[in-house]
N, C-alpha and C positions, 0 to 999 in steps of 0.2 A: 386614499384607497390603497390597499396593499398591492404590490406588483404581482400580476398573475404569472405563475410559473409556466414555462413552455410545456412541461409535462401535463399540466391541467388542460391547456389548449388542445394538445394532441389527443387527450383522453376523450374530448367531446366530438372528435371527428368520426365520421362514418367509416365503415370498414374500407370502402372504396377510396376515401380520402386518405386513410392511413396508408393504403397501398400507394396512392399518389405521392405521399410524403416519402415513402421508402424508395420510390422511383424518381425522386426529384432530379437527380442527376444520374444518368445510367452508366456510371463508371464505378468500378470497385476500387476504392482508394487503398493505397498500400498501408498496411498496418505498421510497418516499420519505417523509421525515419533515419536509418543509417546508424552510425555509432554515437550520435549525439546523446548525452545523458539526459534523462527526463528531468524537467524542472517545472513545478507547478506555478500557475500565475500568482502574482503577489499584489500588484497594484489594481485599482479599480478598472483602469483601462485594459489591463491584461485580462482580467476576469471577463469583461464584456467581449473582447475579441476572441478569447478562447471559447466562450459559449457560442458565438456566431460560427466560428470554424467548426465546432462539433456538429451543429445543426446542419450546416450546408455541406460539409465534407463527409458527414455521416461517420465520424470517427469518435469512439467513446471517450478516449483520453487524449488530450492535447497538451503538449508541453510548450512552454514559451519559446523554446529554441528549435522546435520541430520545423522542418523546411516545408514551405507551401507546396512546392512541386513534388517533393517526395511523398506528400500525403495525397497526391492525385489531383491537385488543383489545376485549373485551366482557365481560359478566358471567361467561360460562362459561369463558373463558380465565382470568379472575381466580380462579375456584375451583381450577383446575388449577395455576396459578402459585403460589398461596398454599400449596397442599398440597405441591408439589415443593420450594419454598423451605424449608418446615418440615422435610421429610425431609433436606434438605442442611444444616440447622442454623441457619436464620434464621426468626424469627417475625415475621409481618406479617399484616394483614387485607386483605380485599377493599376496604374503605373506604380504607385507606392507599393502595392502588393507584390508586383512582379520584381521590383528592385530590392525591397527590404526582406521579404520572404519568410519572416518569423513574427510571431506575436510580440515578442519582446521589442524588436526593432520598430514594428508598426505602432505599438503603444506609445513609444517616445515621440513618434511623428504625428500621431492622430491629433486633430484639433477638436476640442469640445464644441458641440453645438446643442441647441435646445432639442430635446426629444420631440419627435413629431408624431402626429396621429394620422391614420389612414383617412384619405378624403372620403366624403360621403358618397353613397351610390348616386346614380344619375337622378337629378331632380326632374319632376314632370315637365317643368317649364323650359328645360334646356333642349328645345327641339331644333333650334337653328344654330349651327356651329360653323366655325371656319374650317379650313382644310389643313392637314398636317403637311410637312415638307414633301414626303414621297407622294402623297395624294395629289399635290399640285401638278407635278410632272406627269403622273400616271393619267390623270384626268385630261390633261392637255393632249397627250398622245392618243388616248382612247377616243376622243371626239374629233381629232385633227388629222385623220388619214389612215389610221390603223384599221386592220380587218375587224370583222364582227367578233371574232374569237379572241381579240387582244385582251391579255391580262385575265382571261377566264381560268380559274383554278378548278381542277377536278380531283377530288380526293376519293379514291376507290379502296375498298377493303372487302374481305369476306367475313360475314358474321356466322359463327358456328354456335348452334344452340337452338332451343325452342323459342322462336321470336314471337312475342306478343305484339301484333301489329298495332292495336289500339294504344298500348302503353308506349310503344316506340314513337308513334306519331305524337302522342301527348307529351312525351319527354322533350322532343324537339320543339314543340310549340311553346312549352313552358320556358325553355332556355331562350328561345327567340324573344319571348315577351320580356324576360328579365335582362336581356342584353341589348342595349341601345345600338351598338354597332351592327347588329343583325337586322335592325329595322331602319337603317339609314339609306337614303338615296341622295342624288346630287342635282342641284338646280344651278343652271348657268345660262347666261345670256350675254351677248356681245356688249362689251363695255362695263359689265357688272362683275364684281368679285364673286367667283364660284362659292357656293355654300353647300354644306351637307345638312340634310333635314332628317330628323328622327321622327318617323311616323308612329303614332301611338298604337294603332291596331293593325297588326300584320299577321296574315296566315301563311305559314311556310308551305309551299307546294310540295306534295309528296305523292308519288304514284307507285303502286305495287304491280308487278307483272309476274305471271307464273311461267317459268321456263322449264319446269320439270319434264314435260313431254319431249324436249329437245335433246339432241345428242350433245356431247361435249364440244365437238367441232362447231355445231350450230350455235351453241351458247357463246363460244369465243367470238364467232363472226358477228353475232348480234350485239355483243358488248362493244366491239370495235365500231360498229355502225352507230350505236347509240352515242359513244363518246365523240365521234366525228360530228354527228348532227347536233348534239348538245352544245359542243364548243362553237360551231358555226351559228347557232341560234343566238348566242351572246346574251346580253341584258340591255334593257332600256334603262339607262342610268338614272333617269328622273323618276323611276317607279320602284317602290320597295315591295317585296324584299329583293335584294340582289343575291339570292341564293335559292336553291331548290334541291330536292332529293328524288332519286329513283332507286327502287329496291327490286331486285330480280331474284325470285326463288328458284334455286337449283335442285334442292332436295327438301325433305321435311324439316331438316335441321341445318340447312345451309342457304344463306342468302348473300348476294353481291349487292353492296350499297355504294351508290355514287352520289357524293355530296358535291354539288357545283356551286361555286360562289365567285363573285368578282374580287380581284385582288385589292381593289380600292378599300374594302371594308375590313380585311383581316390579313395579318402576316402569319408565318408558320407557328410562331410561339402562341399566338391567339387561337389558331386552329386547334392546338392541343388543349387549351383551356375549354373551348367549346365542346370538343369531343368528350373530354373527361366529365364535364358538367352534364352532358346528355346521358352518358352511361350511368352516372350517379342517380340522375332523376329516373331513368328507366328502372334501375334496381328498386328504388323507393316506391315507384308506382306498382310494380309487380308485387311488392310486399303489402300493398294496400295503403301506403302512406300518401296523404293528400296535401302535405305542406308545400309551400312554394319554395323554389330554389333560392339560395342566398344570393344577394346582389353583390357583384364585384365592385371594386373601386372604379370610379367614373373615368371613362376616356376623355370626357369633357375637362376633367381636372388637368390632364396632360396638355390639352389645347390651351387652357388658361395659363399653365406654366410656360408654354412656348411664347404666348403673347407677352409675358412679363420679362422675357429675355432680351438683352440688348444685342442685336446682330452685329454691331460694329466690330467687336473683337473677333468674331468668326470670319467676317469679311476680310479683315486685316490678315488673319492667319492664312486664309486661302490665297489671297493676293500675293503674299510673300512666298508661300509654299510653291506656287505654280509659276512664279516669276522666271522668265528666261527659258521656259520649256519650249522645245521646238515642235516638230511634227508629231501627231499622235502615233503611238506604237500599236498599229493595227494588226489584226490577224486575218482580216478579210479584204483588205484593200480599201480604196475610197468608195464613197457612195452610201455609207450607212448614216442614218439619222438615229442617234442614240435614243432608245426607248420606243421607237415606232415599229409596231408589229405589222408586217405586210404579208406574212404567211402564217396561217393558224396552226399548222402541224409541223413541229420540229422533229429532228431525228436525234438519236442518242448514241454515244460511244461510252462504254464503261470499262473500268479496270479496278479490280479489287486487290489491294496490297495484302500479301499473305500475313497470316497471324504471326509468324516468326519475324517478318520484317516490321510489322506494326509494333511488336514488343520491343524490337531493337530501336525503333523511333521513339517509343515512350521512354526507354531508359536514357536515351540521349537527351530528351527534353527535360527529364528530371535532373540530370547531371548539370546541364548548362542553363537551366532556368528559363526555358522558352516553351511555348505551347506547340502542339502538333499543327494546329491551324496556322500559326505564324510561319512555321517551317514550310508547309505546303504552299501557302500564299506567296511567300518569298520565292519559292521554287518556280512558280509561274512567272514572276517578274524576271528571274534569271533566264528562263526559257526565252522570253521575248527579247531580252537583251542579246542573247547569243544569236537568235534567229535574225535580228535586224542589225547585228554588229554595232551596237551602241552601248554606252555605259549609263544612260539615263532613260528610264522607261516609265510609262504611266498606264495604268489599267484601273478598272473599277472594282471596288469591294463593297459588299453589303454589310452594314452595321446594324446592331439591334435597335438603336434609337431610344431605348428605354433609359431615362435619366435616373441615376442613382439618387440624385437630390430630391426626387419626387417620391414621397411615401406611397407604397402600394403599386408602383409602376410595373413591377414584375407580375402582378396579379391582374392587370387590366387587359381588356379585349379591344382591339382596334388595329390600325395599321401604323406601326411604329418604325419599321425598318427604313433605312435610307441607303441609297447607292451613291458613293462618292469616289473621287479619284485618289488612287494611291500612287505617289511618285517615289521611285526608288533609284538611288544612285548605286551603281555596281562597279566599284573600283577593282581593276583586275588583280592587284597585288594584295587585296584584303583577304584575310582568312575567313573561312565560312562561319566559324563561331562568332567572331567579332561582328561580321556583317549581319548575322541573324539577330544578335542582341540589339544592334542599331535599328534593324527593321522592326523588331517588336516595339522598340521605343517610339518609332515613327507611327506605328499603327495605334498605339495607346494615345499618342498626342492627337492623332486624327479623331479618335473617339471623343476627345474633349471638345471638338468643334463639329459634331455630327448632325446638328439640327438645322443646318442651312439647306434650302432646296438646291438641287443640282443646277437649276437654271441660274441661280444667283452665284453659285460657285463658278459656272462657266463665264458669266459676265465679269466676275472678279479676275478671271484669267484672260479676259479680252477675247472670248470666243462666244458666238451666238449659238442658238439651238441648232442651226443648220449644219455647223461643222462638227461639234461634239468633241469630247476629249478622249474617248476610248470606245472600242467596239467589243471588248471582252470584259467580263466581270467574274470575280471569284466570290462564291457564297460558301461559307463554312456553316453547315447545319449543326450548330452547337447549342440550339435551344433545348431545354429539357424535353425528352420524349416520354410523355406520360401514357400515351396510347400507342404501343408498339406491337410488332408481330408477336402473337401468342398471348398478349395481355387483353384487357377489356374490363368486363364487369363480373359480378358474381354469377351472372346467368348467361352472358354472351362472351365468346372468345373472339377477339379481333385477329384476323390473319391476313397476311399479304397486303399490308397498307402501302399505297403508292400515291404519288401526287404528280399530276400533269399540269404544266404551266409554261407559258412563253413570256419571258421578261422583256422581249423586244430588242435583244442584242444578237449579233451573229453567233456569238459563242458565250455560253455560261458554264463555268466550271464549278460544279457543286461537290464539296468535300464533306463526307459524312464520317465522323470518327466512330470508333467502336473497337471491338476485339480485332476486327480487320477493317482498315480504312477503305472506304469506297470512293472512287473518283468517278463522277458522272459528268460528261460533257454534253450539254444540249446545244445543238447547232442548226443553223439555217442551211439546208442542203443546196439552196440556190447560190450560196456564197462560199461554202466550204465542202470538201469531200470527206467521206468517212475515213479513208486511209490516212489522210493528213491529221485529222482530229485524234484518231486512235494512236497514231505515232507520237503525238504530243503528250498523251497520257503515259505512254511507255517511257518517253524521255524524262518526264517528271518523276516517275517511279525510280528511274536510274539515278537521277540527281539525289533523291532522298537516300537511296542506298549508299551512294558514294559519300554523301555528307556525313551520315552517322557512322560510316566505317572509318573515315579519316577526317576528323574535325579540323585538322590543320590545313586541309586542302584549300588552295586559293581559288578565287572565283574564275580566274583565267582558265585553270585546268578544268573546272567543272563545266564551264561554258563550252569548251572544246568537245568534251565528252558528250554533252547533251545534243549539240548541233549534229555531230556525226551520227549519234544513235537515232535522232529524230529522222534524218534523211534516209538512214538505212531502213527504218520501219515504213516510211512513206513509200519508198521504192518496193519494199517487200509486199506491202498492202496492195499497191496497184498491180503488181505482178499476180498476186493471188486473185484479185478481182478479175483481171483479164483471163486467167486460167479457168476460173469458175464460169465465166461467160462462154469461153470456148468449149468447156465440157458440156454446158447446157445446149449449145448449138449442135455439137456432135450427137448428143443424145436425141435431140429433136429430129436430126436427119435420119438417125437409125430407126426411130419410130415411124417416120414417113416412108422409109424404104420397105418396112414390113407390112404396110397397109396395102391390101389388094384392091385395085380399082374395081368398082361394081360393074357388072355387065350391063350394057345398054341394049334396048330392044327397039328395032325400027318398026315403023308402021303406025306411028302416032302415039298420042297420050293414052294412058289407061285410066 
């Protein structure tokens, strides 16, 4: 059979899916690759890799000597490129991509493998399945002492347009029916291995409420009340579905949608798949099309792939990697059980790096062959090192968990992510650029061993669940954002998307790349105060600016700068907090002084 051209496949896509392809990675790649002269691919391997680069990086013309980072490549592009190259018969790793950086160099290094086909969709008889690595730990904490709202994810957005309620409900129901992960629940008993069970017939709960008579202030208050009650309601994990929807009408053409699900069934990448599928189905139903949605590659295929892996190499890696590490590098002091959620509502501190500073960071990354996520993740490690006055730090990082070796992994829906320890050495006399290159190599190496549950990593390090290895994690939100602010379907526009979640750690630093990098710290107010958390974000921004301004700066200089800046902002934040409190107190006293006491009348009650 003749090989199907990618242009033919694209031509069969719906308008919405063509939009999805156009938004596959929401970065505009640079059209120029510097002064390197253009050279067309010559060998078969070069042709394959150039085609993959064109598709993923969305660049029409790829030369074999064009630089990967100059074309706008980053860690998420790398995952997709490695996966598609594997499907086309060439084996390489993300680390190969970061180090070689050109099609010509990669073609020499790539190892031929048999071309693979996508796994079939979920078979009807695959109703009883094991748990993935992250699911194991998350289920353990969900049933072992965490609050009812533990790991409950709330996705909120505003839908602008004429909403057809029947079509919207039907679109969700069809996607739930076609997606096994959305019909999964969990069965567990003492002494037995927990299992996830896919229920064949599930109806997704959806309620519509009319808020049009309410004022803006009343709607805001009602939404907060709903989110709090909805989160505290939680889920009975043994009953499917572990998701529900609430839609609140604000105006004839405006609705607020709250999609609540348990984190056990979906990660952020999968959320985007589900939302995109729902919007596609909604458009089709409004047009009168009654075809069923296409089935995605099976999550069960990923679990089968995991079962075939030998964990010995991963256990050896983690045992060696964590050997000799001392006390955990904590941000909140002792007393944390990693992953256990004891308070359902966290607070946030945010900082947005300016567009100019973000462009400066991007230029630095392209020049030195590192990703923005690597730089900011490394910056958090350096912050911890300076704060604790140590050269050896450890904190958590979240990895995608989608194996490039498994065909179709990037298209699957389920919980793939994993949270693992990142140990960094911070020698004082090392230059920033050299250290960042070493850090990126360490992170790429970690991803080669990302499928071991955290509990087994802790055991390999000689620590049980009660102690834990870290109490802060860094999450780089670098999955493709297919449903973003201002996007949506042909008939509905999605605005103000937001996600509320508690991952069970005192502090979670979420990094969202874009035209301006957003730093968001979710923290436990019982363990950390806002001034300290916000000061940490400011110090991190300071580090990034110093790094890209002077790449030859040593870590010793950077650490000194950051510790001083952190403490300055902690003190400033606490002074501001006290001043605001004193101002409120003075205002309250003034109001009290202006109130006239009511006259009283003797002679009994009236």
